[in-house]
DSSP file (Angstrom, degrees, kcal/mol; ACC not computed):
  #  RESIDUE AA STRUCTURE BP1 BP2  ACC     N-H-->O    O-->H-N    N-H-->O    O-->H-N    TCO  KAPPA ALPHA  PHI   PSI    X-CA   Y-CA   Z-CA
    1    1 A M              0   0    0      0, 0.0     2,-0.2     0, 0.0     0, 0.0   0.000 360.0 360.0 360.0 128.6    0.0    0.0    0.0
    2    2 A N        -     0   0    0      2,-0.0     2,-0.3     0, 0.0     0, 0.0  -0.550 360.0-173.3 -77.6 145.5    1.4    3.5   -1.0
    3    3 A T        -     0   0    0     -2,-0.2     2,-0.3     2,-0.0     0, 0.0  -0.964  12.6-162.2-137.3 155.8    1.2    5.9    2.0
    4    4 A S        -     0   0    0     -2,-0.3     2,-0.3     2,-0.0    -2,-0.0  -0.928  20.2-120.8-132.2 161.5    1.8    9.7    2.4
    5    5 A Q        -     0   0    0     -2,-0.3     2,-0.4     2,-0.0    -2,-0.0  -0.788  19.8-160.1-102.3 146.5    2.4   11.7    5.5
    6    6 A L        -     0   0    0     -2,-0.3     2,-0.5     2,-0.0    -2,-0.0  -0.997   2.9-163.8-125.9 126.5    0.3   14.7    6.7
    7    7 A T        +     0   0    0     -2,-0.4     2,-0.4     2,-0.0    -2,-0.0  -0.957  16.5 172.1-107.6 123.6    1.3   17.4    9.1
    8    8 A V        -     0   0    0     -2,-0.5     2,-0.6     2,-0.0    -2,-0.0  -0.994  30.5-133.5-136.4 138.6   -1.4   19.5   10.6
    9    9 A E        -     0   0    0     -2,-0.4    -2,-0.0     0, 0.0     0, 0.0  -0.831  30.5-162.6 -94.1 123.9   -1.4   22.1   13.3
   10   10 A L        -     0   0    0     -2,-0.6     6,-0.1     4,-0.1     2,-0.0  -0.737  25.4-104.0-106.3 145.8   -4.3   21.5   15.7
   11   11 A P    >   -     0   0    0      0, 0.0     3,-2.7     0, 0.0    -1,-0.1  -0.433  41.8-109.5 -68.0 153.5   -5.9   23.8   18.2
   12   12 A I  T 3  S+     0   0    0      1,-0.3    -2,-0.0    -2,-0.0     0, 0.0   0.733 115.7  66.0 -55.8 -28.2   -4.7   22.8   21.7
   13   13 A S  T 3  S+     0   0    0      1,-0.1     2,-0.5     2,-0.1    -1,-0.3   0.577  92.4  69.7 -70.6 -14.5   -8.1   21.5   22.6
   14   14 A I  S <  S-     0   0    0     -3,-2.7     2,-0.1     4,-0.0    -4,-0.1  -0.946  74.9-146.7-112.2 119.8   -7.8   18.6   20.0
   15   15 A S     >  -     0   0    0     -2,-0.5     4,-2.1     1,-0.1     5,-0.2  -0.443  24.2-117.1 -75.8 155.0   -5.4   15.7   20.6
   16   16 A N  H  > S+     0   0    0      1,-0.2     4,-2.3     2,-0.2     5,-0.2   0.852 117.3  54.6 -57.4 -37.2   -3.5   13.9   17.9
   17   17 A D  H  > S+     0   0    0      1,-0.2     4,-2.0     2,-0.2    -1,-0.2   0.915 109.4  46.3 -65.3 -40.3   -5.4   10.8   18.9
   18   18 A D  H  > S+     0   0    0      2,-0.2     4,-2.5     1,-0.2    -2,-0.2   0.920 113.5  50.0 -63.1 -45.0   -8.7   12.5   18.5
   19   19 A A  H  X S+     0   0    0     -4,-2.1     4,-2.6     2,-0.2    -2,-0.2   0.894 110.5  48.2 -55.0 -48.6   -7.6   13.9   15.1
   20   20 A Q  H  X S+     0   0    0     -4,-2.3     4,-2.6     1,-0.2    -1,-0.2   0.884 112.5  49.0 -66.3 -39.5   -6.4   10.7   13.8
   21   21 A L  H  X S+     0   0    0     -4,-2.0     4,-2.0    -5,-0.2    -2,-0.2   0.891 111.2  49.0 -73.1 -33.6   -9.7    8.9   14.9
   22   22 A M  H  X S+     0   0    0     -4,-2.5     4,-2.5     2,-0.2     5,-0.2   0.892 113.7  48.7 -67.9 -36.4  -11.9   11.7   13.3
   23   23 A L  H  X S+     0   0    0     -4,-2.6     4,-2.6     1,-0.2     5,-0.2   0.966 111.5  47.9 -62.4 -50.3   -9.8   11.3   10.1
   24   24 A A  H  X S+     0   0    0     -4,-2.6     4,-1.3     2,-0.2    -1,-0.2   0.811 110.5  52.0 -58.6 -41.0  -10.1    7.7   10.1
   25   25 A L  H  X S+     0   0    0     -4,-2.0     4,-2.9     2,-0.2    -1,-0.2   0.952 114.7  43.5 -58.0 -53.2  -14.0    7.8   10.7
   26   26 A K  H  X S+     0   0    0     -4,-2.5     4,-2.0     1,-0.2     6,-0.3   0.867 111.1  50.5 -68.6 -35.6  -14.4   10.2    7.8
   27   27 A L  H  <>S+     0   0    0     -4,-2.6     6,-2.0    -5,-0.2     5,-1.6   0.833 114.8  46.3 -72.0 -24.5  -12.2    8.5    5.3
   28   28 A F  H ><5S+     0   0    0     -4,-1.3     3,-1.2     4,-0.2    -2,-0.2   0.886 111.2  52.0 -81.4 -36.9  -14.0    5.2    6.1
   29   29 A E  H 3<5S+     0   0    0     -4,-2.9    -2,-0.2     1,-0.3    -3,-0.2   0.819 112.2  45.0 -62.2 -31.2  -17.5    6.9    5.8
   30   30 A T  T 3<5S-     0   0    0     -4,-2.0    -1,-0.3    -5,-0.2    -2,-0.2   0.385 116.5-112.3 -92.8   6.1  -16.8    8.3    2.4
   31   31 A G  T < 5S+     0   0    0     -3,-1.2    -3,-0.2     2,-0.2    -4,-0.1   0.603  84.7 119.0  81.8   5.8  -15.2    5.1    1.1
   32   32 A K  S   <S+     0   0    0     -5,-1.6     2,-0.4    -6,-0.3    -4,-0.2   0.684  76.0  34.2 -82.8 -17.8  -11.7    6.5    0.8
   33   33 A A  S    S-     0   0    0     -6,-2.0    -2,-0.2    -7,-0.1    -1,-0.1  -0.976  81.7-122.3-137.7 146.4  -10.3    4.0    3.3
   34   34 A S     >  -     0   0    0     -2,-0.4     4,-2.9     1,-0.1     5,-0.3  -0.340  37.8-101.0 -76.6 165.1  -11.1    0.3    3.9
   35   35 A L  H  > S+     0   0    0      1,-0.2     4,-2.5     2,-0.2     5,-0.1   0.923 125.6  48.7 -57.1 -44.4  -12.2   -0.8    7.4
   36   36 A G  H  > S+     0   0    0      2,-0.2     4,-2.3     1,-0.2    -1,-0.2   0.905 111.8  47.7 -58.4 -45.5   -8.7   -2.2    7.9
   37   37 A Q  H  > S+     0   0    0      2,-0.2     4,-2.4     1,-0.2    -2,-0.2   0.914 113.9  46.6 -61.8 -44.0   -7.0    0.9    6.7
   38   38 A A  H  X S+     0   0    0     -4,-2.9     4,-2.3     2,-0.2     5,-0.2   0.900 112.3  50.3 -70.7 -37.9   -9.2    3.2    8.8
   39   39 A A  H  X>S+     0   0    0     -4,-2.5     5,-2.0    -5,-0.3     4,-1.4   0.909 112.1  47.4 -63.2 -40.5   -8.7    1.0   12.0
   40   40 A K  H  <5S+     0   0    0     -4,-2.3    -1,-0.2     2,-0.2    -2,-0.2   0.906 112.1  49.5 -67.8 -40.2   -4.9    1.0   11.5
   41   41 A L  H  <5S+     0   0    0     -4,-2.4    -1,-0.2     1,-0.2    -2,-0.2   0.920 112.2  49.3 -59.2 -39.3   -4.9    4.8   11.0
   42   42 A S  H  <5S-     0   0    0     -4,-2.3    -1,-0.2     2,-0.1    -2,-0.2   0.782 111.6-122.4 -69.1 -30.2   -7.0    5.3   14.2
   43   43 A G  T  <5S+     0   0    0     -4,-1.4     2,-0.3     1,-0.3    -3,-0.2   0.664  73.1 118.5  93.1  15.5   -4.7    3.0   16.2
   44   44 A Y  S   <S-     0   0    0     -5,-2.0    -1,-0.3    -6,-0.2    -2,-0.1  -0.776  70.2-106.5-113.4 153.3   -7.6    0.6   17.1
   45   45 A S     >  -     0   0    0     -2,-0.3     4,-2.3     1,-0.1     5,-0.2  -0.281  39.5-105.2 -68.6 170.1   -8.2   -3.0   16.3
   46   46 A K  H  > S+     0   0    0      2,-0.2     4,-3.0     1,-0.2     5,-0.2   0.928 122.4  50.7 -60.4 -46.0  -10.9   -3.8   13.6
   47   47 A Q  H  > S+     0   0    0      1,-0.2     4,-1.7     2,-0.2    -1,-0.2   0.938 112.1  44.9 -54.8 -52.4  -13.3   -4.9   16.3
   48   48 A A  H  > S+     0   0    0      2,-0.2     4,-2.2     1,-0.2    -1,-0.2   0.870 112.4  51.7 -63.4 -36.8  -12.8   -1.8   18.4
   49   49 A F  H  X S+     0   0    0     -4,-2.3     4,-2.6     1,-0.2     5,-0.2   0.947 106.9  53.7 -68.5 -49.0  -13.1    0.5   15.3
   50   50 A I  H  X S+     0   0    0     -4,-3.0     4,-1.7     1,-0.2    -1,-0.2   0.878 108.8  48.6 -52.3 -39.0  -16.3   -1.2   14.4
   51   51 A E  H  X S+     0   0    0     -4,-1.7     4,-2.0     2,-0.2    -1,-0.2   0.893 112.8  47.9 -69.2 -41.5  -17.7   -0.5   17.9
   52   52 A I  H  X S+     0   0    0     -4,-2.2     4,-1.7     2,-0.2    -2,-0.2   0.867 105.2  58.5 -69.2 -31.2  -16.6    3.2   17.6
   53   53 A L  H  <>S+     0   0    0     -4,-2.6     5,-2.6     2,-0.2     4,-0.3   0.942 107.9  50.4 -59.2 -45.9  -18.2    3.3   14.0
   54   54 A G  H ><5S+     0   0    0     -4,-1.7     3,-2.5     1,-0.2    -2,-0.2   0.954 107.0  51.7 -55.3 -55.0  -21.5    2.3   15.9
   55   55 A K  H 3<5S+     0   0    0     -4,-2.0    -1,-0.2     1,-0.3    -2,-0.2   0.843 110.8  46.9 -48.5 -38.6  -21.1    5.0   18.4
   56   56 A H  T 3<5S-     0   0    0     -4,-1.7    -1,-0.3    -3,-0.2    -2,-0.2   0.364 114.5-117.6 -90.0   1.3  -20.7    7.5   15.7
   57   57 A K  T < 5 +     0   0    0     -3,-2.5    -3,-0.2    -4,-0.3    -2,-0.1   0.789  65.8 145.0  61.1  32.4  -23.8    6.1   13.7
   58   58 A I      < -     0   0    0     -5,-2.6    -1,-0.2    -6,-0.1    -2,-0.1  -0.914  49.9-127.7 -96.9 117.7  -21.6    5.1   10.8
   59   59 A P        -     0   0    0      0, 0.0     3,-0.1     0, 0.0    -5,-0.0  -0.279   6.2-150.4 -64.4 142.9  -22.8    1.9    9.1
   60   60 A V  S    S+     0   0    0      1,-0.3     2,-0.5   -10,-0.0   -25,-0.1   0.887  93.9  34.4 -74.3 -37.1  -20.0   -0.8    8.7
   61   61 A V  S    S-     0   0    0      2,-0.0     2,-0.5    -3,-0.0    -1,-0.3  -0.968  74.2-171.3-117.1 130.2  -21.8   -2.0    5.6
   62   62 A N        +     0   0    0     -2,-0.5     2,-0.4    -3,-0.1    -4,-0.0  -0.758  12.5 175.4-128.6  85.7  -23.6    0.6    3.5
   63   63 A Y        -     0   0    0     -2,-0.5    -2,-0.0     4,-0.0     0, 0.0  -0.695  29.0-126.2 -88.7 143.2  -25.6   -1.0    0.9
   64   64 A S     >  -     0   0    0     -2,-0.4     4,-2.9     1,-0.1     5,-0.2  -0.430  37.5-103.6 -68.7 160.0  -27.9    0.9   -1.6
   65   65 A P  H  > S+     0   0    0      0, 0.0     4,-1.9     0, 0.0     5,-0.1   0.837 124.3  52.6 -51.9 -36.5  -31.6   -0.4   -1.6
   66   66 A E  H  > S+     0   0    0      2,-0.2     4,-2.0     1,-0.2     5,-0.1   0.918 111.1  44.4 -68.8 -50.5  -30.8   -2.2   -4.8
   67   67 A E  H  > S+     0   0    0      2,-0.2     4,-2.5     1,-0.2    -1,-0.2   0.871 110.6  54.1 -54.9 -46.4  -27.7   -3.9   -3.5
   68   68 A L  H  X S+     0   0    0     -4,-2.9     4,-1.9     2,-0.2    -2,-0.2   0.876 109.0  47.3 -55.9 -48.8  -29.4   -4.8   -0.4
   69   69 A R  H  X>S+     0   0    0     -4,-1.9     5,-2.9    -5,-0.2     4,-1.0   0.861 114.7  49.6 -65.2 -38.0  -32.3   -6.6   -2.3
   70   70 A E  H ><5S+     0   0    0     -4,-2.0     3,-0.5     3,-0.2    -2,-0.2   0.937 110.2  48.3 -62.8 -46.6  -29.7   -8.3   -4.5
   71   71 A E  H 3<5S+     0   0    0     -4,-2.5    -2,-0.2     1,-0.3    -1,-0.2   0.916 114.4  45.8 -59.3 -44.1  -27.7   -9.5   -1.5
   72   72 A L  H 3<5S-     0   0    0     -4,-1.9    -1,-0.3    -5,-0.2    -2,-0.2   0.638 112.7-119.6 -78.2 -16.9  -30.9  -10.8    0.2
   73   73 A G  T <<5       0   0    0     -4,-1.0    -3,-0.2    -3,-0.5    -2,-0.1   0.858 360.0 360.0  76.0  33.4  -32.1  -12.5   -3.1
   74   74 A L      <       0   0    0     -5,-2.9    -4,-0.2    -6,-0.1    -5,-0.1   0.466 360.0 360.0-100.4 360.0  -35.3  -10.5   -3.2
């Protein structure tokens, strides 16, 4: 996997860990990062990251209605 490095100046009220988690959540939510990539970026295991996704109301699987019908064989 190709990677790049990002340097950001954060307000003192935002920790590096919080910023990394928020970036990972948004990258996963928008489909720019896989579950594994986002979990690694956030510093959490996949299982822990899935739990965090739930707390933030971000679905782990995001099917369109058509994809869901197809997946369920309807």
